[in-house]
N, C-alpha and C positions, 0 to 999 in steps of 0.2 A: 801338297800340304798347306800351302798358302791359301788355296781355295777353301779347304776344309776349315781352316782357322777363321777365314772371313765369314763363311756360312755360320760358324758357331757364334761369333759375335753378333751377327745379324739376328740369330735366334734369341740370344740373350736380350738384345734391345727390344725385339718385338714383344717378348714375354713381359719385360719390365714395363713397357708402355701400356700393354693390356692391363697389367695389375694396377698401375697408377690411374688409368682411366676408370677401371672398376671401382677403385677407392673413391675417386671424385664423384662418380655416379651415386655411390652409396651415401656419401656425405650430403649431397644435394637432396636425396630422398629423405634423410633424417631431418634436415632443415625444413623441408616441406611439412613433415609431420608436426614439428614444433610450431611452425607459423600458423598452421590451419587447424589441425586436430585438437591441440590442447586449448586453443581459444574457443573452439566450438563446445568442447566438454564443459569448460568453465561457464560459458554463456548459457547453455541449456540448464546447468545446475542452478545458476542464479535465477533464471526465468521460472524453473519449476518451484524453487523455494518461494518466490514472490506470489505465484499463483496459489500455492498451498496456503500461504499466510493470508491471502485475500479470502480464500474459502473459509479458513478458520475464523476470521473476523466476522464473516457473514453468519456463520453458525452461532458465534457468541452473541450477535445482535438478536437472533431469533430466540436465544435462551436468556436474554438479559432480564434481570429481576427488577431493574429500576430504570427510570428515564435517564438518570445521570450516567449509568454505565453504558446505556445505549448511545448516548451522545459521544462519549469517549471512543466507543467502538466505531461510530460513523466517521469520526475524524481520522482514525487509523485506517478505516476502509478507504477513504478518499485518497490518503497518501499511498496505500498499496496499489490502488487502481491506477493512479498516475504513474507509479514506478513500473507497473507491468506495461502500460501504454508506451513508456519511453523505451523499454526493452524491445517491444514489438516493432518499434520504428527502426531499430538497429539490425533486425534479423537478416534483411537482404544484404547489408554491408558485411555482416559476419559470415553468412553462408557463401556469398560470391558464386552462386550457381552450382554449388557442390551437392546440395541436398536433393533427394528424390523429389521431383516436382509434385508427384501425387501426394506424398506425405506432407510436403510443405503446404499444398493447397488444402489438404484435409485439416491441418492444424489451424490455418488461417480461418477456414469456415467455422471450425469448432470454437475458436476463440471469439470470432465475431458474434456467433450465436450466444455464447456465454456472456460476453461483454454487454450485448443488447439486453439480455435478460437481467443482468446485474444492474445496469443503469436504470432500467425500468423499475426494478424491484426496490432499489435504494435511492431513487431520486428524491431529493428534498430532505431537509433536516427532520421532518416529521415521519420519516419512514419507519414502519413497524417491523421491518425485517422480512424475510422470505416466507412464503406460504408453501405448504406441501411437504416441508421437512426433508428427510433424506430420500423421499420418493417423488419430490416435486420437480417441475421442469428446470429450475435453476440448478438443482443438484445433478440432474441428468446432464445438463449442459456442461457443468464443471467436470463430471466424470468423462464426457466425450473429449473435453479439452485436455484433461490429464492423460487420457489414453493416447490422444494424438501427439501430445508433447513427448510422452514416453517413447512412442514409435519413432518420432523424429530424433530424439536423443539416442535411442538404440541404433538408428541408421548411422548417425555420426560416429558412435563407438565402433560399429561394425566396419565402417570405412577406415578408421584408425587401425583396427586390428588387421584389416586386409593389407593396408600399407606396410604395417610392421612385418606381417608374414611375407609380403613381397620383398621387403628389405632383407629379411632373414634368408629367403630363397636365393636372392642375389648374392648375399654374403657366402652362402654355401657353394653356389656355383663358382664364384670367384676363387674361393679357397680350393675347390676341386680342380679348377683350371690351372691354378698356380702350382698345386702339387703335381698335377700331370705334366705341366710344363717343366717343373723341376726334374721330374723323372726323365723327360726327353732330353733335357740339357745334360743330365748325368750320363745317359747313354751316349750322347754325342761326345761328351768328354772322354768316356771310356774308349770310344772308337778313335778319338784323336790321339789320346796318349798311349793307346796300345802300340802305336807306331813310334812312340818317343822312348825316351830313356826309362829304364825300370825305376829310376830314383824318384819319379813323380807318382808312383802307384800309392805310396803311403799317404800323401796329401789327398789323393782321390778317395782312399778308403775313409779318411776323416770326413770328407764332404758327404760321402754316401751315408755314413752313420748319422751325420747331422741331419740330412734330408729325411732319413727314416724316422728320426726322433721328431722332426718337424711335422711329418705326416701323421704322427701319433698325437699331435696337439701340443707338444712342448715348444714354447717360443722363447725360452730362456737360455738356449744353447748358442755357442759361438765357435768360430774357427780361429786357429792361431794366425796372427798377422805375418804375412810374408814380406820380406824386404824387397825381393825382386818383383818388379812389376811385369810378370809374365802371364801366361794363360791361366795358371793356377790361381794367381791373385785375382784375375778378372772373374774366375768362377766363384771364388770366395766372396767377392763383392756382390755378385749376382745373388748368391745365397742369402747374404745379409739383407738385400733389398726384399727378397721373398719373405724372409722371416719378419721384417719390420711391417710389411704390408699385411701379412696375416695377423700380426698382433693388433694393428689398427682396426682391421675388420672385426676381430673379436671384441675389441673395445666398443666399436660402433654398434655391434649387436647387443652388447650389455646395456649401452646407453638407451637404445630403442626400447628394450624391455622395461628399464627403470622409468622412462618417460611415460610409457603406457600405464604402468601401475600407479605412477604419481598422479596422472590425470584422473584415474578412477578414485583414488583416495581424496583428491582435492574436492571433488563434487559432493563428498559425504562428510566433510570435516569442517568444524568451526575453526577459522584461522587464528583466533586469539587464544583459546584454551586447548586446542587440538582434540577436543571432545567431538563425538559424532554430532551432526547438526540435525535440524528438524527433518530433513529429507531422510537421513539415515534412521531416525527414530521411527518414521512412518514405515520404512522398509522392514524394520525389526518387528513392529506390530503386525504387519501383513504376514511376515514369515511365521510368527507364532500362530496366527490364525490359520495359515495354510498347512501348518504342521499337525492339524487335527486328524485323527484317524482312530485306530483302535485304542491308542493311549491318548485320550483327550487332554488338551492343554488349555490353560487360561492364563491371564496375566493381571497384574496390578500396575497401574500407572500413577506415579506420584509427581505432581506439579509442585516445584519448589520455587517460591518467589521471595527474594531477599527483602528484609525490613530495613528501613532507614538507609537504603543504598543511595537514593537520590541526593540527600545532603552530602554524601561522600563525594559524588561527582561535582555537585554545585560548589561546595566549599573547598575541597582539596584538589580538584582538577581531575580530568579524565585519565591521566597517566596513573594516578593512584587508584582510581576506580578500576582500570584494567588489571592492575596488580591484585586488587582485592578479588576480582572475578577469577583470576588464575588460582589464587589461594583457595577460593571456595570450591573450584573444580577438583583440586587435589584432595580436599577434605571429603568431598562426596565420594570420590573413587576409593578412599580409604574405608569409608563406612559401608558402602554397598557391597553385599556378599558376591562371591564368585558366581558367574552366570548372569548377574544383573547388568544393566546397561545405564550409563550416565550420559545424558545429552544436554547440550545448551540450545534452548529454543530461541534465544535472542535477548538482548538487554540484560536484565538481572533475573531472568527466568530460566530455570533448568528443569529437566525431567529425568525420572528414574523409572526403569521398567524391570519388573520381576516376573518371571514365568513360573507356572506351577503345573505339575502333572495332576490333572483333575480340576476340581473347583478351586477358585482363588482363595488363598489363605488370608483372611481378614486380619487375624492376630499378627501374622508375620509382617504384613504391610504396615500395620500401626506401629509395631516395634521398630521397623526400619525408619518410619517417619519421625518417631520420637528420637531415635539416634541421630538423624540428620539435624533436627532442631537443636539438640544438645551440642553437636559438633560445630554448628555455625554460631552458637551463642558465645563461644569462647572468643576473646579479642584477637584481631589479626594485626600483626606488626608489619607495616610497609613504609619505607622511606621516612623513617623517623616519626611515624604516626602510629598511634594505637587505635585502630578502628574497631568499633563495636557495632555490629549489625545484628542480625537474627534472621529467622526464616519462618514463613508460613507455608504449610504443606497441605495440598488437596489430594485426596485419594479417590481414584476411579477404578472400579473393578470391571473386568470384561464379563459380559453376560451373553452367552450364545456367540454368534458370529462377531468377530472383531472389526469394527469400523474405526480406523485411526482418527478420522475427523471428529466423530461423535465422542470417542473416548477422550480426546484432548479437550474438547469443549466441556465435558463433564468434570474433568480434572480442574479446569480453569474455574468453573463455578464453585467447586468445593474449596479451591484455594482462596477465592474472594471472601467466602464465608470465614475461613480460617484467618484471613487478613484482618477481619473485624473482631477476632478473638471470640467467635461464637461457634462452638463452645471453647475453643482454645487455638493454639498455633497449628493444630492438626485437625483436619475435618474430612470426613468421608462423604462422598456425593450421595445426596438423596434427591429424588425427583422434585420434591416441594421447594428446593432451594432456588429453582429458576425464577419463581415469583419475586423473591427478595432481590435478586440481581437486577430484575427489571425495574424495581423501585429506585435502586441506586442510579441506574442509567437514566431514569426519568428525572431525578434531581439534577444530574449534570446537564441534561437537555434544558431543564427549566432555568438553570443558572445562565446558560448562554442566551436564552430568550430574554431573560431579565436584563442582561447587559445591553442587548440590542434595543430593547423597548424602554429602557430607563426606569425599570421597576426598582432598581437599587438606588437609593437616594442618600445624599449627604446629610448627616445630623451633627449637632454640635453640643459638646458637653462643656459647661463653664469651668474655668480654672480661676480661682480667687486668691488674692493676696490675703494671707491669714492675719497679718498684723492690722491692715486697714479695712479688710472686707470689701475692697474694691475689686471689680472685675479685671482680671489680667488678660484673659483671652478665652479661646475655645479650642478644644481638641476635635479634629475631624474624625467622625466615626461613620461607617457605612451601615445602613439598615435596609432590609429587604422584606417587603410584604408582597407575597405571591398571590395572584388571584385565585389559585386553586389550593396552595399549601398553607396560606395564611402567613403569619410571622415566622420567618426562618432565622434562627439564631446565627449571629456572626461566627460563633464557635463551630458551626457546621459549614457555612458557605465560604468563609475565608480560607480554611485549609483545603476545601474542595477547589477553590479558584487557584490556589498554589499548585495543587496536583495537576490540574488541567492546563497550566500555563497561562491562566487568564488574569493573574494578579496584577500584572503591569497595566493591562487594559482597564481593569477595574479602578486601579489607583489613579490613572490619568483622567478617567471620566469623573471620579469624585473630586479631584483637585480642580478641574476646569470649572465645575459648578461652584465649588467652595470659594474660589478666587473671586468669582462674580458676586457671590453673597457677601464675602468679607470686605469687598471694596466699598460697601455701603456702611460699614461700621466706623466708629470713631478711630482716628489714627493711632491711638494708644492701645487698641485692642488687637492682640496678635492671634494668628492662626497656627495651630500645631497639627502636623501631619505625620503619619507613620510611614517609614520607608521599608520596603520588602527586601529580602536578601537578593532577589533578582535585580532590583534597581541598583544595588551597591556593586553588582558585577558588570554593569553597563558603563563603559568609559565615557559615553556620550550623555549620560544622564544629567550632569549639571547643566550642560548647554540646553538640553531639551526642557529641563525644568525652568530655567531662566527665560527661555522663549515663551513658555506657557504663561509665566507671570507677566511678562511684558504685554502679551496679547490681552490679558485680563486687566491690565493697568494696576496690578497689585505689587507694591514695593517688596523686594526680598527681605528688607529689614524687619518686616512684620511677620515673617514666616519662621516657624520653628520646626525643625525636622527631628523626629524621634527614631532611634534605632534600638534594636535588641542586641544583647551580647552575643547571641548565637549568630547573628548576621555578620559579626566581625571576624568569624573564623573563615579561613581560606586564603585568598590573595590579599594579604595584609597591605602590601604596597598600593594596590589598586584602591582598596577601601579608604586608606589614609589620604590618597590623592583626591578622591571624590569629596571627602569631608572637608579637606583643606580648601578646595575650590568653592564649596558651598559657604563656608565661613567667610572666605574672602569676598563673597558677594553680599555679605551682611546678614546671613542667616545664623540662627542659634542652633546648636547641636545638643540634644538631650539623650541620655542613656536610659531607656525604658526598662521597667521591671528589674531594677538594680537589686542584685542579691539572689535572683532566681535562676540565672544561667551560669556561665563560666566566669563568674565575677573575678576581676583581677584589677589591682591598682595600676598595672601596666596599661590596661585599656584606657583608663582616665588620662594617663600621661601621653601614651602613644597616639591617641586619636583626638587629642585636644577637645575634650568634652566640656561643654559650658554648664550643663545641668544634669542632675540625676533624679530619677523618679523612683520613689520607694513603692514596692509592689503592695497591692491592696491586702495580700494575705498577711502581711506584717501589721498594717494599719488597723485592720478589723479586729485583731487579737491583742492589741496593745495593753488592754486592761486585764485580760484573762491569762496571758502567757508572758511570764517575766523575760523569757528569751527573746520574744518579739520586741518587747520594749527596749531590751538591751541592744538588739540589732538596729532598731530605729535610731536610738541615741548615738550609736557608733557611726552609722552612716552620716548623720547630720554633723557630728564632730569632724569626721573625715572630710566632708564637703567644705566645712568652714575652713579647715586647714589648707585646702587646695583652692579656696576662693571660688567654689562652685555653688550654684543655686540648687535648692532642693524642693521637689514637689512630692506631696503625699497623695497617693491614690486611695480610693475606697473610703473616704470620709463620709459617714452616713448619719452622724448626729453632732450636735453642738459640743457635747462633752469631748468627743474625739478631736474636733477642730480646735478647741481651746488647748487640749493637751499638746497637740502637734505645734501650736503656736508657741507655747511655753518652752518646748524643746528646741525651738529655733528654726523650725521648718518655714520656708519662705511662702510656699503656695500650697493650696489644697484643691482636691478634685474628688467628686463623689456625689451620691444622691442627696446629701445634705444641702448642697449648693444647686443641684439640678441634674436631671437625667439628660441623656442625649436628646436634643430638641431639633425640630425642623427649622428651616431658615427663618420663617416668619415668627415662630415662637422665640428663637434666639434673639432676633431683633427687638422684640418686646421686652426681653429680659435685661437688655443692656442698660436701659435708663434706670430701672429700680436698683440694680446692683451698683451702678455708678453713684446714684444718690445715697444709697446706704453707706457706701464707702466714704463719701464726703461727710456724712453725718457722724461716722465713727471718728 
């Protein structure tokens, strides 16, 4: 009997050890999947997205309607090219020898071919884009790269699936082994206790029933706890070990399935909005195209670009911007009918896909576009802000075989036309639109060239003391005369410079030359410059400005900085700190276009303004519009009460100058005193104005 009992416990120990070892092996396999497989899936998803974006930008350059748009696309193209290169440098560290060497070599060769053709095609800022279109060598090289990358990604996914299947097989084997071992233990127990007292048969029947239930998949059963630590208690303990191990194995199996499905979803989802991403959109378009058969299908692609979203990010911060994007995604999902797809392409750009049985329904696509515009026109409330944006929608309809890259490019072109409100916030793609887009790209390219070559030059408009007619100073204004385009209005190139992120570079170039010019003026003649919102978001701007003044030998006491009211929105503490440091250095702060923006008495108090400038729209209509005259008087009266100086813009005749003087305005500026002049002309103007003021 003792030998039988000893053998029984040895069997229990062996089975328990085998179960624990199997559980440990299963856990290690799952950790291996998490460490390698999910990283690979995420890496290939990101690499595929960047390569697709690189190709889309190449296509947009080929279809660009203007030089300005081409320049913007070339900048984005260089950024994407660098990002893909960085990812390619990481591929060996990511794969660690796990990938099929042939597939990896195939992808490297395809990418190297594509990269060489890309670099050759788009070398230099004067690149005109690719030749050959969708059948050219660059497109074929891209297609080879995409196919090789898909094969590599599929190989990675297959290895994950194989590892998960292996884990599942191991789980089933361990479960089968443990159930079989439990049955053997039960038989051994029956043999052991058949020779014992009949009183122990009831506990054995309980254990047998519990093992039967366990074999059927129930892991929530238990046995009564025995006070006596005899063989029955040991058998019950062994049963509990079996049950717990089986429960953990089932949990590990579920975790493996969840991890696999999560990896698949991660590669196709935008992390911010949880919408499908660009890769998922391309897959959707391909699926619609591949679904053609007896019942022919087509689709409409709507590219949705948000209006006035950049100021939200710039002035309210990226956290608010992200919340706005999430709110936009929710509104789009509410508007798009069942069966449609909403995707985020990146930044503030979204896409909507509608499929049709037969030819694409133009009217349905336009109705949906109008509904999207209406939904996004309504204000969005986020973090104590009421954000008003809008949307421009470009529509592209599939014709024949669906090419996702070409369809996206057509939608982008239509969206750019809608962005210019031609004919409105919704526009359908037409082939002739490509020429206009090229012209815009050309203007952007010309702007960058003008900055590099110094074609944009500083000009100076005189500011005169209305009481004495003496010259007070000059306002610095940028003027651009292009060798091909002729005179380009500041109302065109200044907003373009802000959109392209060139406004700070432009401002620095203008100020550097202006300081050298103004250093030759009399010491009582001041220089007035306009600050952009971007400069008021740069904490180092005051130090950089003072360093520039020191280098030019221009005292800060002779510099006046002008800001607009819209530039004060955003990080109020940062703007106030920058203005305080500028005033502490001796500069004067003026609030430009007072009354045209978000006018507030709080601005005058909070930001320690020294001077306000009355917008020319009020000055020019002071005799024709009684409300304009009332506004001008009110502003001057307010400024007097706050001990602020007042400048009237847009004075074009002596009558207006005299009226503004009688109202109590300090200074005047406008064509009556002089247009914006080149440096040499401004220098010649100083002496006559100074003499006229002395005579007055």
